[in-house]
N, C-alpha and C positions, 0 to 999 in steps of 0.2 A: 306445487309450491305455494306458500302463503304470501299474501300481499304485504307491503310494509306496514299497513295499519294493523293486520292481524298479528304480525310479529311484534309490533309495539304493545299490543294488548298482552301477549304472552309475557313480555318483560315486565309490564306493570303488575300483573297478577303475581308473578314470581317475587318481585321485590316486596310486595305487600306481605307475603307470608314468609319471607326470608328469616330464618332464626338468627338471632344475634347472641353473643356471649352472655352468659348469666352474670359474669363479673362486671359488666357495664352498669348494671343496676338501673337507676333512673336516668343515666345518661342516654339510654336507649331512646328516650322521647326526642332528644335533640337530633339523634341520627335519623330517626324516621321522619322528622319534620323536614330535614333537607332532602332526604332520599325520595320522599313521596310527595314533594311540592310541585310536581308537574315536570314539564320538559318534553322535548320531542323524542328522546331516546335514540337519537340518530346512531351513536356509536354501537350500542348493543344490537340494534336492528341490522346494522351493517354486518356485524359479527354473525348473527343468526342467518342472514341472507347469504353470506359466504359459505357457511356450513351446509345449508340446504342446497345451494348450487353444486356443491361437491358430493351430494348424496347422503348427507347426514341428517338424522332426525333432529328436529329443533330441540328436543329434550336433552340430547346429549351435549349440545352447544350452550344451552341456557346458562349453566353455572359460570362458564367463562364469560358469556356476554354480561351477566349481572355483575361479575367481579370487575369488569371494565367500567360499568356505570358507577360502581362504588368508588373506584379511583377518580373518575370524573367529578363525582359529587364531592369527594374530599377536596379536590382542587378548587371547586366553587366556594366552599365553606371558607377555605383559607384565603382565597383571593379577595373575598368580600371584607376581610378584617381591616380595621383602620390602619394597620401597619403596611398593608399592600394597596389594594384598590380603593378601600374605604367606601364600599357601597352599602347603603342602608336598606336596599330593596333587591330582592331576587325573585324573578318570576311572579311579579305582582303582589308580593307580600313581604313583610319585614325579613331581612337577612337573619341568619342563625344568631349572629353576635348581638343583633338588636333584640331578638326574642329571648335569648338565653344568657346573654353576657359574653364578653370576649373569652374568658377563661374556658367556659363550657363549649364554646364554638371551637376553640383550638383543640380541645380534647376530642370533641365529636369528629372533627376532621381526621385526627390521629387514628381514632377507632375505625373510621370508614376505611382507611387505607389498610389497617390490620385485618379487618374483616374481609376486604378483597383478597388478600393473600391467603387467608384461611380458606376461602372458597376455591381459589385457584389450585391450592394444594390438595383439594379433594380428588383431583384427577391422578390416575396412575402415572401418567408421564409428567415429568418435571418441566417440560417445555412451556406449559401454559403459565405457570408461575414465573418462570425465567423471563419470558417475553413481556408479561405484565409488569414485572419490576423494571425491566429495561425501558419500557415505554414511560413509566412514571418518573424515572430518573431523567429521561430526556425532556419530559414536560417541565420538571422542576428546573432543570438547566436553562430552558427557554424562558421560564418565568423570571429567573435570576437576571438574565440578560435584559429583560424587559424593564424590571424595576431599577436597574442600574444604568439605564440609558444606553446599553450596548446594542443599538439597533441599526448600525451602518449597513450590515447585511440582513435586511429585513426578511428575505426569503428564508435564510437559514434560521433565524430567530423563530419564525412561525412554523417552520418544519419541526422544530423542537417543541415549542410551547403548545401548539395546536395539532400539528400533523402527527406526532408520535402515537397519540391515542387512536387516530384514524387508521394508521398503519397497523397498530396493534389489533384493532377490530378485525381486520382481514387476516392478520397473522395468526390470531387465536382460532379463527375458523379453520385455517390450514392445519393448525396443530391438532385440533380435535379430529380432523379428517385424515391425519397422518400423511399429508402430501409430501412427497420427497423433496428434499432441498434443491435439487436441480430443476424442479417444475415450478418453483415458487416466484421466480422473478417477475413474470407478468402481473401476477396478483399483488405483489408488493408494490410495484410501480403504480398500479391502479389505486391502492390505498393511499399512496403518497399524493397522487393527483387529487383524490377526494379531499384529503386534508387541506391541501393548498386552495382548492375551490371553496370549501367552507370559509376559510379565513378571508379570501379575497371578497367574497359576497358579504361576509360580515363587515368588512371595512367599507364597502360601498354603502351598506345600510347605515353605518355609524359615521360615515364621512371622515374616517381616519386611516391610519396605516397606509395601505396601498393607494387608497383614494387620495390621501395628502401627497404621496409621492408621484403618482401617475395622473392625478386628476380623476374626477368621477367617470369620465368617458373612457380614459385609459384603463382604469381598473375594471370597468364593465367589460372592455374588450379582452382583458386578460382573463377574466372569469369565463367568458364565452370560449376562449382558446383552451383553457384548462379542462372545461367541461367536455369539449369535443375530443380532447386527448384521452380523457377518462373513458368516454364511450368507445373510442377506437380501440383502447386496450381490451375492453370487454368483448368486442367483436372478434378479437383474435384468440380469445379463450374458448376452447372447444367443449363447453358445457352450456347449460341454459342459464344465462346471466340476466334475464329480463328483469327480474326484481331488483337486482343491483342497478340496472339502467334506470329504473323508476326512481331510485334513491338519488342518483346523480341528477336527474331531471328536477326532483323536488328541491334539492339543495341549490341548484343553479337559479331557480326562480323565487326563492324564499324572500320574504320582506321583513322578517323579524325572527 
């Protein structure tokens, strides 16, 4: 099985050579600017690691993993727009709307989502595209709650806004491996925990969200609790989940 760094390299190479629709014309530059602008690729790596744990060749899972990263990138491009988070910088360089203008950034985000669906529809099974769409809808619903201030139930908000793509990362690996529906529950619960862990750690780093509600120490304790729960779920799954465990550890200790 490949390490997380090796899986990340596979994703980066595949994204670099990913063909985009000819109809996009020069808009392709804005798509590639955002798609290839760095990032840890945690979601696609989680997808690949799930597939490999289930005996799948990474090449078979790679299109689904890249489709997921396209959806994630679409969300970042749109989140940075002045109408939403109004962030002028992403990953150490100007955001897409700063580099290309708001209209082009909006279209680039739209195109990234459409390209993700096109990639997912390349599989014979419709499950991959269906699960990707459901994850995107959940993420968008969570973002709506966030921008409208509907944050009384913070955990549910983040299970939508952040968690849905993490659950999808695991679910897409299960889809490619054709895991039976009655054997999926522990995997899905693991994906849910990883998404929550990512968000709590993010809030500890940024000193908002859970850190505001629970205090820095309280949020840190919650992160430790969720990380322990995620590891316990992996221990209960009867395949080699060591690479997934490495990912949990990396998320739990990240500082940015």
